[in-house]
matplotlib code that plots the C-alpha trace (Angstrom):
import matplotlib.pyplot as plt

x = [0.0, 1.4, 1.1, -0.9, 0.5, -1.5, -0.9, -1.7, -3.3, -1.0, -0.4, 3.3, 4.3, 8.1, 10.1, 9.3, 8.7, 6.0, 7.4, 4.9, 4.9, 8.1, 6.2, 7.3, 3.9, 2.6, -0.1, -0.9, -4.5, -6.5, -9.8, -10.5, -8.4, -8.8, -6.6, -6.1, -5.0, -5.5, -5.7, -6.3, -9.6, -10.8, -13.5, -12.4, -8.8, -9.9, -11.9, -8.9, -6.5, -4.5, -2.0, -0.2, -1.4, -1.3, -3.1, -4.7, -6.5, -10.0, -9.5, -6.4, -6.3]
y = [0.0, 3.4, 6.8, 9.6, 13.1, 15.7, 18.4, 16.7, 13.4, 11.2, 7.8, 7.2, 3.6, 4.0, 6.7, 9.6, 12.4, 12.9, 12.7, 15.3, 18.1, 17.2, 17.4, 15.2, 15.6, 12.0, 10.1, 6.5, 7.5, 8.0, 6.8, 5.5, 5.4, 6.9, 5.9, 8.7, 7.6, 10.8, 13.9, 16.2, 14.5, 13.5, 15.4, 13.7, 14.7, 18.3, 18.1, 17.0, 19.1, 16.1, 17.0, 13.7, 10.1, 7.9, 6.6, 9.3, 9.2, 10.5, 11.9, 12.2, 12.7]
z = [0.0, -1.0, 0.6, -0.8, -1.3, 0.7, -2.0, -5.3, -4.1, -6.2, -4.6, -4.2, -4.1, -3.5, -1.8, 0.6, -2.0, -4.5, -8.0, -9.4, -6.9, -4.9, -1.6, 1.3, 3.0, 2.4, 4.4, 4.7, 5.6, 2.4, 1.0, -2.5, -5.6, -9.1, -12.0, -14.5, -18.0, -20.0, -17.8, -20.7, -21.6, -18.2, -16.3, -13.0, -13.6, -14.0, -10.8, -8.7, -10.8, -12.0, -14.7, -15.1, -15.5, -12.4, -9.4, -7.2, -3.8, -3.5, 0.0, 2.2, 5.9]

ax = plt.figure().add_subplot(projection="3d")
ax.plot(x, y, z, "-o")
ax.set_aspect("equal")
plt.show()
């Protein structure tokens, strides 16, 4: 189980830093997962402001 970035919601599987926003503020407490394949054409990606493909958390504590 990965950790979710509190800034951009990306789920980070390895390491202690988010590869997208470079934040070290990660949490193991998150709910739900969304997989974004094409952020340019995804309404959900626009809602969560996802700019890169990947696995994102729905909510992070």
